[in-house]
N, C-alpha and C positions, 0 to 999 in steps of 0.2 A: 501209412503216410499221413502226417497231420494235415488237417484242413485249415486253411487260413481264410477268415472272413473279414470283410471290411467293417470297421467299427463306425458307429454313427459319428458324424462330424460335430465338433463343438462350435458354438457360435463365436464370432469374432470377439476377441477381448476388447478391441476398441469400441465395438457396438455395445457391449455390456457396460463399459465405462461411461459411454455417452448416455445410455439409459439410466444408469444409477445416479449420475450427476443431475440429469434433467428431472428425474423423479424426486430426488432429495430437495432440489431447489424449486420444483414446480415451475420450471422456466427453461426453455432452450437457450435463451440469451445468457442467463446466469451460469448455466452449465458450460456454455462456450467460453465465458470469461475464466472459469476455473480451470478448464482444460486447455486454454490458450489456442482455441480454434474458432471458426466462425459458427454462427447459429445455424447456417445452412449445412455445415458439416455435421453438426449434432443431429439435425433432422434427417440427414441422409443415413447416418449410422443407425438411428432408431428405426427407420424404414426398413433397412436391411435386416435388423433383428426381428421386426414384426413379420417380414416375409419368411424368415427362417422358422419362426414359431408358428406361423399360420394364424395369428390373431393380433388384434390391435392392443397396444399398451397404454395409449392415451386417447382420451376423448378430446378432439380438437374443436374449438369454436372461436368466434370473433373475440370472446372475452379472455381466451387463453387456452391452456391445456389442463386436463384433469386425468389422474390415473384411473385406469379401469380397476375393478375389484381384484382381478387376478394379479395385476401389476402391484397393487398395494400389498398383497400377501408376499410377493417375491422381493420387495424392496428391503425389509430388515435383514434377512439372511444374506442378501447380496452385498449390502453395505458392510455388514460384519466381515464378510469374506475379503472385501477390498481393504478394510482396515487391517486385517491380519496379514494380507499380502504386503501392504505398505510397511508394516512393522517389521516383517522379516527382511525386506529389502534395506530398510534403515539400519537394522542390526548388522547386516553384511557390510554396509557402507562404513559404519563405525568401527567394525573389526578390521577392515582393510585400510581405512584412512583415519586412524584415531586422532591424528594431529590436525585435521581439517575442521574448521568451524564455518558453517555455511549460514550466511545472514541474508535475509530478504528485507528490502527497504523500499519505501516510496522513492521514486526517481529523484525528487528534489532533496530528500533526506540523504539518499545514497551519495549524491554528488556534492551537496553543500554542507552537510552536517557530519556524515559518517566518514567520508573519504579523508578529510583533513585530520581526523582522529585515528585513522588506521596506523600511522607510524607509532603513536603512543601505545596503542593496543599491542602491536607487534613487539614493542620493546618490553611491555609488561608481561607478555606471554610468549617468550621466544620459542617455546616448544610447540606452538601452534602456528598455522597460517590461516588467513581469513579470506573467504570467498564471498563476494557481495553480488546479489542479483537485484536489479531494480524491477519493481512491479507496482501496479496501481492499487491492488488490494492485498491485505494480509493473506499469507498462504494458509492452506489447510495442513496443519502439522501431521495429521493422520495420513495424509495422502502425498505430501510433497516433502522432499528431503532437505528441510531446513532446520537448523538448530534453534534459531531465534529470529525475531523480526523487529524492525524499528519503524513505527508508523505514527501518524497523528490519529488518535481515536478518543472517544469520550468514555466508552466502557469496554471492558474486556470482551472480545468476541467469544463465541461459544468454543469451549475446549481449550481456552488459553488463560494464562495468568498475565495481568497487566501491571507493569511497574512504571510509574510516571517519572519523567525526567524534567518536569517543570512546565507550567502553562505559559504559552507565548503571549507576548503583548503585540497588539496590532497598532501600527502608526504609519502615516505616509512618509515616504523618503524620495529623494531625487539626487542627482549629481550636484555637487557644490556649485559648479559653474552655471548650471541651469538656474538654480535659485538666485545666484548673484545677478545673473542677466535679467531675470524677471524683476528683481528689486530695483536694479538700475534703471529699468524702463518704467518704474512706477506701477508694476503689476503685482497682484497678489498671486501666491502660488496656485490658488484655485483656478486661475485662468489657463494653467498649463494642461497639456494632454494627460489623460489618465492611462495607466497601464494595468492590465488585468491578467491574472492567471485564470484559466478556464474553470478549474475546479473550485477555486476560492473567490470567484467573481463577486459573490454576495458580501464579501468582507468589507468592500468599500461602503456599502449601504449600512452595514453593522457599525462601522466607525462613524459615519456621518450622522447616524441617529443620535449618537452621543455628542458629537462635535457641533452639530448645527451650523456648519459653514455654509453661508448662502452662495448660490450660483454654481455649485458643483453638481454635474449631471452624471451619476454613477453608471448610467446605461451607455455612456459614450466612451470612446477611447479604443486603444489597440489591445487585442486579446492574444494571449500566447498559451499554447497547450502544455508548456513546461514552465514551472516557476523559475528555473535557472535561466531560461531565455528572457523572461520578463525582467528578472534582476539585472541581467547583462544590458538589456535595453535601457534600464534606468541608469546604470553606471555610464552608459554611452551618451546620456543626456536626451533620451527620446521622450521622457515624460516623468510623471510621478507615479510611484508604485506603492500599493498598500503592503508595507513590510511586515514580515513575521520575524520577531526578534531572534529566534534560533537560527534563521536562515540568512540574516543580514548583519548580525553583530560583528562579524569579521570585516565586512565592507565598511561599517561605521568606524571601527577601530583604525582602519587604514585610510580613512578619509575619502573613500570612493563614493560613499553616500552620506547624506545628512538628513536629519528629520526636518520636516517643514512645519511641524506642530508639536507642542509639548504634550498634547493629550495622547494617552495610550489606553487602549481598550483590551481587556482580556480576550484571548481567542476562545472560541467555544469548544475546542478540543485540546488535547495535550500530547506532546511528543512522548512516546511510550515504548518501552521494551516489552515485547510479547514473547511468552514462552509456552510450550506445551504444559497443560495442567497436571501432568504426571509429576509426582513428588521427586523421583530420581532425576528427571530432566531439570527441574528447578534447582535442586541441590548441586548438580554437576556444574551449572553455569553461574553459581552464586558469585565467585570471584570476578568473573567477566562482567556481570551485571553491576557489581560494586564499582569496578573501574569505569564503566560507562557513566554511571551516576556521578562519579568524581569528575570526569571529563565534562559533564554537562553542568557542573557547578552545583550538584545536589548532594546532600549527605547520603552515604550508603545505607541501604536497608536490606534486610534479608529478603531473598526471592521466595 
């Protein structure tokens, strides 16, 4: 009669993912951002893995975390294993849903730039359907099931190809009636309340350094966590917003917003399409990239 013995248990896959991400980033916080969990959850999973192994994986101090020598040796093969696992899953997804194109985009880009262009994309590529996910940072194409991404970046992140869609111009805008009201009262626009996007709050100072408009206090005003909310507040007449041309051009064309100054300053980053750096992926999506470039008013170039 055969004898059955219990096999050694394997550590939790979630714990291994948490360790690999934290070790790669040298940060629990950045690992949490990548895996869309809290830093506390990362710490808990790593503690479970350390208990299972019976040894520490990180040296913890007030200055941060540092990998132990044993963990440093384990990281490269573990990262390679997760890359292979992700590639296998991506292949299965492409085989079973070949008509889906999954796009990751900054929330403001997804709502204000990409969504209005989706009907044109669907018309140009009727054999595909497009899924859009809003996120704050570009995805890791080796780990996350996205085909391409659209973000404001300066340089191509590691493992990606960047195709620029044109650099934005920064200039202050507000609702026409708000500007007219200020002018009828003998006020300069600089007396109006400033509106800020949290991430791009320093862009007011960037513009003011060139404009040298007296009396404007860039540290004051209302702050919004989403640019779309700040834009709507400007349209509603709540104040003056530092506009990004790619995100407000439609509002300008429809007369919902007007510039309050003729000075325009180049943005420090550029709206860009991001693709995996593998040649097959770049070639596969070349027609889509060309169409997006055309929709952005840019000449098509090869991906």
